Steps between C-alpha positions, in 0.01 A plus 500: 500500500832390372347316209306811397827695491660235293222509254510881474886492463462240228241685308693829523838347389401430131488872389805578722699216338405637156625848595826366641558282186448802282768695692761231519717598200559843633508434875245534778164666455481865591306581821423817691678450819435857624157385624648224710771727634256766597276220670800371685610848621143586618479167693835545664421848605178379658687228700833673584435870452688749272839397658527194276758517226302316232383760249358481151823605358699219673231247408521611132886463507461139634240415230715647228796317623298179515362555136852565370617169666217315332590650165866428541433131584198442289650236274609301799155449642297202387182587311305289757632712781424825317138381463468409863661814643406792265137591522425866413127447572536443877417779751802722518747300301868547599841444321648434833256213567547368142880498543476322832276227346726452203806483725334248736397258223864534358662444827286195592567354158879552560477337847324197365748456220782532752346226719443278210876497406 
């Protein structure tokens, strides 16, 4: 099962890498986060009821903040990290997830460099 997933991911990554590479000079690719925010709110309402504080609007604010952070720091992210992290073709892509991925690769690299000194 794992091998099948790996093959599917590898097969799907070629077009995604091309679209990310095309978007690099101007920043991250544009994605419709409203769909993912609506899906998240629906799922949370089903689990926790209407009392939860997560709404489409708060989700959109988080996504916009993450997108702006990616744009502000775009030049500091390695091209390889951008290729690994930014995939607009996945189901419900998210700037928050992309930012987390970029930050994790950066932080791990910094920790490894600090250990090597």
